[in-house]
C-alpha positions in Angstrom: -130.6 -114.7 -98.5 -127.9 -115.5 -101.1 -125.3 -115.5 -98.3 -127.3 -117.9 -96.2 -127.8 -120.3 -99.1 -124.0 -120.0 -99.9 -123.2 -120.8 -96.3 -125.4 -123.9 -96.2 -123.8 -125.2 -99.4 -120.3 -124.6 -98.1 -121.0 -126.2 -94.7 -122.7 -129.2 -96.3 -119.8 -129.6 -98.7 -117.2 -129.2 -96.0 -118.9 -131.7 -93.6 -119.3 -134.2 -96.4 -115.6 -134.1 -97.5 -114.0 -133.5 -94.1 -116.2 -135.0 -91.5 -113.4 -137.2 -90.4 -110.4 -134.8 -90.9 -109.5 -131.2 -90.2 -106.4 -129.9 -92.0 -104.4 -126.8 -91.1 -101.6 -125.5 -93.2 -98.6 -123.4 -91.9 -96.2 -121.9 -94.4 -93.9 -118.9 -94.9 -96.9 -116.7 -96.0 -99.4 -117.4 -93.2 -97.2 -118.2 -90.1 -93.8 -117.9 -88.6 -92.4 -120.9 -90.4 -89.0 -119.9 -91.7 -89.0 -122.1 -94.8 -91.5 -124.3 -96.6 -89.2 -127.3 -96.8 -89.8 -129.1 -93.5 -87.3 -132.0 -93.0 -87.7 -133.1 -89.4 -90.1 -132.8 -86.5 -90.1 -133.3 -82.7 -92.6 -132.7 -79.9 -91.3 -131.9 -76.4 -92.8 -132.5 -73.0 -94.6 -129.1 -73.1 -96.2 -130.1 -76.4 -94.2 -127.6 -78.3 -93.5 -128.5 -81.9 -89.9 -128.2 -83.0 -89.6 -127.9 -86.8 -86.4 -128.4 -88.8 -86.3 -126.6 -92.1 -83.9 -125.8 -94.9 -83.6 -122.3 -93.5 -83.6 -122.5 -89.7 -85.2 -124.1 -86.7 -88.7 -123.1 -85.5 -90.6 -123.8 -82.3 -94.4 -123.5 -82.2 -96.3 -123.6 -79.0 -99.8 -123.5 -80.6 -99.9 -119.8 -80.3 -96.6 -118.2 -81.1 -93.6 -119.0 -83.3 -89.9 -118.7 -82.3 -87.2 -119.1 -85.0 -83.5 -119.9 -84.5 -81.1 -119.3 -87.3 -77.6 -118.1 -88.0 -78.7 -114.5 -87.6 -80.2 -114.7 -84.1 -78.6 -117.7 -82.4 -75.3 -119.7 -82.1 -76.4 -121.9 -85.0 -73.8 -121.7 -87.8 -75.9 -123.7 -90.3 -79.6 -123.2 -91.2 -80.1 -126.6 -92.8 -81.6 -128.7 -90.1 -81.5 -132.5 -90.6 -82.1 -134.1 -87.1 -84.1 -133.3 -84.0 -84.4 -135.1 -80.7 -85.9 -134.2 -77.3 -84.1 -135.8 -74.3 -85.3 -136.7 -70.9 -84.5 -133.2 -69.6 -86.7 -131.7 -72.3 -83.6 -130.3 -74.0 -83.5 -130.3 -77.8 -80.7 -131.8 -79.9 -80.3 -130.4 -83.3 -78.3 -132.0 -86.2 -77.3 -129.8 -89.1 -75.9 -130.5 -92.5 -72.6 -128.5 -92.1 -72.5 -127.2 -88.5 -72.4 -130.4 -86.5 -74.6 -131.1 -83.5 -76.2 -128.5 -81.2 -77.7 -128.9 -77.7 -80.2 -126.3 -76.6 -81.5 -126.4 -73.0 -83.8 -123.4 -73.5 -81.1 -120.9 -72.5 -77.7 -122.2 -73.5 -76.4 -123.6 -76.7 -73.5 -126.1 -77.0 -72.0 -127.1 -80.3 -70.2 -130.3 -81.1 -68.3 -130.3 -84.4 -65.2 -131.9 -85.9 -62.9 -129.1 -84.6 -64.0 -129.4 -80.9 -65.2 -132.9 -80.4 -64.9 -136.6 -81.5 -67.9 -136.4 -83.8 -66.9 -138.0 -87.1 -68.6 -135.5 -89.4 -70.4 -132.2 -89.3 -73.3 -133.6 -91.3 -75.6 -135.0 -88.6 -78.6 -137.0 -89.9 -79.9 -138.5 -86.7 -79.6 -138.4 -82.9 -81.1 -140.1 -79.9 -80.4 -140.6 -76.2 -80.5 -143.9 -74.2 -81.5 -144.6 -70.6 -78.1 -143.7 -69.4 -78.3 -140.3 -71.0 -75.7 -141.2 -73.6 -76.0 -139.5 -77.0 -76.0 -141.6 -80.1 -75.3 -139.6 -83.2 -75.6 -140.7 -86.8 -73.5 -138.9 -89.4 -72.6 -139.4 -93.0 -69.2 -140.7 -91.8 -70.1 -143.1 -89.1 -72.0 -143.7 -85.9 -70.9 -141.9 -82.7 -71.5 -142.4 -79.0 -71.0 -139.6 -76.5 -71.3 -140.0 -72.7 -70.6 -136.4 -71.9 -66.9 -137.2 -71.4 -65.8 -139.6 -74.1 -66.5 -140.3 -77.7 -66.6 -143.6 -79.5 -67.0 -143.9 -83.2 -68.0 -146.9 -85.4 -67.2 -146.8 -89.2 -66.7 -149.3 -92.0 -63.0 -149.3 -91.1 -63.2 -150.4 -87.5 -66.6 -152.3 -87.2 -69.0 -154.5 -89.1 -70.8 -151.5 -90.7 -71.3 -151.7 -94.4 -72.0 -148.0 -94.7 -71.0 -144.9 -92.8 -74.1 -143.0 -93.8 -76.3 -143.4 -90.7 -79.7 -142.1 -91.6 -81.9 -142.8 -88.5 -81.7 -144.0 -84.9 -84.2 -145.3 -82.4 -83.9 -146.3 -78.8 -86.2 -149.0 -77.5 -86.4 -147.8 -73.8 -84.3 -150.8 -72.7 -80.8 -151.5 -73.8 -81.1 -151.5 -77.6 -80.3 -148.7 -80.1 -81.0 -149.5 -83.8 -79.4 -147.6 -86.6 -80.6 -147.4 -90.1 -78.2 -146.5 -92.9 -78.1 -145.7 -96.6 -76.8 -148.8 -98.5 -75.6 -150.6 -95.4 -78.7 -152.1 -93.8 -79.3 -151.8 -90.1 -77.0 -152.0 -87.1 -78.4 -153.2 -83.7 -76.4 -152.0 -80.7 -76.9 -153.8 -77.4 -74.9 -151.5 -75.2 -71.9 -151.2 -77.4 -72.0 -154.7 -79.1 -73.0 -154.4 -82.7 -74.9 -156.8 -85.0 -75.4 -155.8 -88.6 -78.3 -156.9 -90.8 -77.5 -156.3 -94.5 -78.1 -157.9 -97.9 -74.3 -158.3 -98.0 -74.4 -160.8 -95.1 -77.4 -162.9 -96.2 -79.6 -161.6 -93.3 -82.7 -161.6 -95.6 -83.3 -157.9 -95.0 -85.4 -156.6 -98.0 -83.5 -153.3 -98.6 -80.1 -152.0 -97.6 -81.4 -148.4 -97.2 -83.6 -147.3 -94.3 -84.7 -143.7 -93.8 -86.7 -144.1 -90.6 -87.5 -146.7 -87.9 -90.5 -146.9 -85.6 -91.4 -149.4 -82.9 -95.0 -150.7 -82.4 -96.6 -151.5 -79.0 -95.6 -155.2 -79.4 -91.9 -154.2 -79.8 -91.8 -155.0 -83.5 -89.5 -152.7 -85.6 -90.9 -151.1 -88.7 -88.6 -149.6 -91.4 -89.3 -147.0 -94.0 -87.4 -147.9 -97.2 -86.7 -145.9 -100.3 -87.0 -149.1 -102.5 -89.0 -151.7 -100.5 -92.0 -149.7 -99.2 -92.1 -150.5 -95.5 -91.0 -153.7 -93.9 -91.3 -155.2 -90.4 -89.2 -157.6 -88.4 -91.6 -160.0 -86.7 -88.6 -161.5 -84.8 -85.8 -164.0 -85.7 -85.2 -162.3 -89.0 -88.8 -162.9 -90.1 -89.1 -159.9 -92.4 -92.4 -158.9 -94.0 -92.6 -156.4 -96.8 -95.5 -154.0 -97.6 -95.1 -152.5 -101.0 -97.0 -151.5 -104.1 -97.3 -155.1 -105.4 -98.7 -156.8 -102.3 -100.5 -154.1 -100.1 -102.3 -150.8 -100.0 -99.0 -149.0 -100.4 -99.3 -146.7 -103.5 -95.6 -146.9 -104.2 -92.6 -148.9 -103.1 -90.7 -145.8 -101.9 -91.3 -144.5 -98.4 -89.5 -141.6 -96.6 -90.7 -141.8 -93.0 -93.0 -143.7 -90.6 -94.8 -142.9 -87.4 -96.7 -145.4 -85.3 -99.2 -144.0 -82.7 -100.4 -145.3 -79.4 -103.1 -147.4 -81.2 -100.5 -148.9 -83.6 -101.9 -146.9 -86.5 -99.1 -146.5 -89.0 -98.6 -143.2 -90.9 -96.2 -143.6 -93.8 -94.8 -140.7 -95.9 -93.7 -141.1 -99.5 -91.4 -139.1 -101.7 -94.0 -138.1 -104.3 -97.2 -139.9 -103.6 -98.6 -138.4 -100.4 -99.2 -140.1 -97.1 -100.5 -143.6 -96.3 -102.4 -144.6 -93.1 -102.5 -148.3 -92.2 -104.9 -149.4 -89.4 -104.4 -152.9 -88.0 -104.8 -155.5 -89.1 -104.8 -154.4 -92.8 -106.9 -151.3 -93.6 -105.2 -148.8 -95.8 -106.1 -145.1 -96.5 -104.3 -142.9 -99.0 -104.0 -139.1 -98.8 -102.8 -137.0 -101.7 -103.2 -133.4 -102.8 -105.8 -134.7 -105.3 -108.1 -136.6 -102.9 -107.6 -134.5 -99.7 -106.4 -131.2 -98.4 -102.8 -132.5 -98.2 -100.8 -129.6 -99.6 -97.9 -131.5 -100.9 -97.3 -135.1 -102.0 -93.7 -135.0 -100.9 -93.5 -136.0 -97.2 -90.4 -135.8 -95.1 -91.6 -136.1 -91.5 -94.6 -137.3 -89.4 -95.3 -137.0 -85.7 -98.3 -136.7 -83.3 -98.5 -134.3 -80.5 -100.1 -134.6 -77.0 -103.4 -133.4 -78.4 -103.6 -136.2 -81.0 -102.8 -133.8 -83.9 -100.7 -135.4 -86.6 -98.0 -133.0 -87.9 -96.7 -133.4 -91.5 -93.5 -132.0 -92.8 -93.7 -131.5 -96.6 -91.1 -131.0 -99.3 -92.1 -127.5 -100.5 -95.5 -126.5 -99.0 -94.7 -126.1 -95.3 -96.1 -127.8 -92.3 -99.6 -129.3 -91.9 -101.5 -130.6 -88.9 -104.3 -133.2 -89.3 -107.0 -133.8 -86.7 -108.5 -137.2 -87.5 -111.7 -139.1 -86.6 -113.7 -136.0 -85.6 -117.2 -137.2 -86.5 -118.2 -136.7 -82.9 -117.0 -133.2 -83.0 -119.6 -132.2 -85.6 -122.3 -133.9 -83.5 -121.3 -131.4 -80.7 -121.3 -128.4 -83.0 -124.6 -127.2 -81.6 -123.0 -126.7 -78.2 -120.9 -123.9 -79.6 -122.4 -120.4 -79.6 -120.8 -118.0 -82.0 -122.3 -114.5 -82.3 -123.1 -112.2 -84.0 -122.9 -114.0 -87.4 -122.5 -112.1 -89.7 -120.2 -109.8 -87.8 -118.3 -106.6 -88.5 -115.9 -106.0 -85.7 -116.0 -108.7 -83.0 -117.0 -112.4 -82.6 -118.0 -113.8 -79.3 -117.6 -117.5 -78.4 -119.6 -119.2 -75.7 -118.7 -122.8 -74.7 -118.6 -124.7 -71.4 -115.1 -126.0 -72.3 -111.7 -124.3 -71.8 -110.5 -122.8 -75.1 -106.9 -123.7 -76.1 -106.7 -122.3 -79.6 -108.9 -120.3 -82.0 -108.0 -120.3 -85.6 -109.7 -118.3 -88.4 -109.0 -119.8 -91.8 -109.9 -118.4 -95.2 -111.3 -120.7 -97.9 -107.9 -121.2 -99.4 -106.7 -122.8 -96.2 -104.6 -119.8 -95.1 -104.5 -119.0 -91.4 -105.6 -115.3 -91.0 -105.8 -115.1 -87.2 -104.7 -117.3 -84.3 -105.6 -116.6 -80.7 -107.0 -118.0 -77.4 -109.8 -115.4 -76.8 -113.5 -115.7 -76.3 -113.9 -112.2 -77.8 -112.1 -112.0 -81.2 -111.3 -108.8 -83.0 -112.1 -109.3 -86.7 -112.3 -105.7 -87.7 -109.1 -105.9 -89.8 -110.3 -108.9 -91.8 -111.5 -108.3 -95.4 -115.2 -108.9 -95.9 -116.0 -112.5 -96.8 -116.7 -116.0 -95.5 -114.3 -117.8 -93.1 -113.9 -121.0 -91.2 -113.4 -120.6 -87.5 -111.9 -123.6 -85.6 -112.1 -123.7 -81.8 -109.9 -126.3 -80.1 -110.8 -127.0 -76.5 -109.4 -129.5 -74.0 -111.9 -132.1 -75.2 -112.5 -131.5 -78.9 -112.1 -129.4 -82.0 -115.2 -127.6 -83.3 -115.4 -125.8 -86.6 -118.0 -123.7 -88.3 -118.4 -120.8 -90.8 -119.0 -117.1 -90.2 -119.4 -114.1 -92.4 -117.3 -110.9 -92.0 -119.3 -107.9 -93.2 
């Protein structure tokens, strides 16, 4: 009877606090993540998550982890600083000291100062355009590689005000936009450059940009370490969202991701994550008011299942499933038995199961599988959450291991 009362209290509390959100934490202790500092993220065409950390590159396919580092791959540097998936579903990896790597799933190719025209081995950003050309942002300039020839722009041979290229984005047409540290932004139309910087009276709010995102209307949004976020509404009509004039908790942002509904997710250095829903609704997630594990956010991206993935400074990787109130209305359609259970749990559902996660009450993943019959014999006795992700929804409930 005490267990039943306890479960009712736990479920009621969980639904009240998390009816709209389901958080899952991956770290060195409970997963194959090689390091808890997650700098960059990418999702490929197979919905695999690529995770760049301070101690290697990881790939997670929702079931298994694969790690690439200097011990088991051609990588010569474990500090990953840039990731990009190209049209061929190959991954481009920028490192702090080893240059740029291309991995097609079987073969690795390295571009460094000794064997190519890349201006520096510290690669902070990379993207590809519609012609398959590679644009590479380094700390010593912007490079363009067409598989045969290299071209480099620096403060010495162009209008750039800074060689430290921090971010790159391709618009799907003929424009590549580069953000820099202390040099504003450079817009490349083919190879013609236009620079917007406080040095040339463009009206740009901040000379440093850490990430750029484009909304569905083609407006460019910039994450700034000093000006919050700002947007170019066109014709140099800049608008700032910061601590003084909006729902931004601080005026320092590290990254920005805009989803298919133009919802903006903004990471900050020490103050968690901000969610802005058009036209001007703000939500604020921190480790104090949510299950966010770390208030230092380096990277944000959504996968094909609508999961938001969050790279943190020292607590690993988190996924967030949002707006799931309908999920809990469907919880009765899930049959989980026996409960309590000693050795096996059976799941009955009319949907195809994609992933099953068993999570303890501290948020640690203790088992991940895709099975309808789950072996729990090795789990310690206690109470657990079980999360079943199908092709239509995510359902979560509690069971007791006896």
